[in-house]
C-alpha positions in Angstrom: 95.1 101.6 80.2 98.4 101.4 79.0 100.9 98.3 80.2 104.3 99.0 81.7 106.9 100.7 79.5 104.2 102.2 77.1 103.8 105.4 76.3 100.6 107.6 77.2 99.1 110.7 76.3 99.5 112.9 79.5 98.1 116.9 79.7 100.5 119.1 81.5 99.5 122.6 82.5 102.6 124.7 82.1 102.6 128.5 82.7 99.2 128.9 81.4 99.2 126.7 78.7 98.0 123.1 78.5 100.9 121.4 76.7 99.7 117.4 75.7 103.0 115.0 75.9 103.7 111.2 75.1 105.7 109.3 77.9 106.5 106.8 80.0 106.8 108.5 82.8 104.0 108.2 85.6 101.8 111.4 84.9 102.0 112.3 88.5 105.6 112.4 88.0 105.8 114.8 84.9 102.8 116.9 86.8 106.0 117.4 89.4 108.2 118.3 87.0 105.7 121.1 85.6 105.1 122.3 89.3 108.6 122.7 90.0 109.1 124.4 86.3 106.5 127.0 87.2 108.0 127.3 90.4 110.9 128.3 89.1 109.6 130.4 86.7 107.2 132.6 89.1 110.5 133.5 91.5 112.2 134.8 88.5 108.9 137.1 87.7 108.9 138.2 91.2 112.6 138.7 91.1 111.5 141.0 88.5 111.9 139.3 85.2 109.0 140.2 83.1 109.3 138.5 79.7 108.1 134.9 80.5 110.4 133.3 77.6 113.1 134.7 79.5 112.3 133.9 82.4 111.7 130.3 81.2 115.1 130.1 79.6 116.6 131.7 83.3 114.7 128.9 84.9 116.0 126.1 82.2 119.8 127.2 82.5 119.5 127.3 86.3 117.8 123.6 86.5 120.8 122.4 84.1 123.1 124.3 86.8 121.8 122.3 89.3 121.9 118.8 87.3 125.7 119.8 86.2 126.5 120.4 89.8 125.2 117.2 91.1 126.5 115.2 88.4 130.2 116.6 89.3 129.7 115.7 93.0 128.4 112.3 92.4 131.4 111.8 90.3 133.5 113.3 92.8 131.9 111.6 95.8 132.5 108.2 93.6 135.9 108.6 93.0 135.9 109.2 96.8 134.7 106.2 97.4 136.9 103.8 95.1 140.2 105.5 96.6 139.1 104.9 100.5 138.4 101.3 99.5 141.5 101.5 97.6 143.3 102.5 100.3 141.4 100.2 102.7 142.0 97.1 100.4 146.5 98.2 101.3 146.0 98.4 104.6 144.0 94.8 104.6 146.8 93.1 102.7 149.8 94.8 105.2 148.0 93.2 107.8 146.4 90.0 106.3 148.5 89.0 102.9 146.6 87.3 101.0 147.6 83.4 100.3 150.2 82.9 97.0 148.8 80.5 94.7 152.4 78.9 94.8 151.7 78.5 98.5 148.8 76.5 98.8 
């Protein structure tokens, strides 16, 4: 059994091939990633993409697009939260101004 944080060999089955990789990530997590990718490739093949390499490349592009969009959404949401917090602080300061050091 490997210690936490130590890379270990994990076999993944993807598109009819067995891949052996070294990773610190849990095996079940990596297998779920491989399963997700295989499902995406299979969906593309069903839609008419015949070449497995093309299907894999298209699936990778689609998943990368999802990742980039999720990052943009997260960044935008964080900006929105920051703006709202700033507005809330400004409102609170109008209602209950902070004591100045000189007034203490």
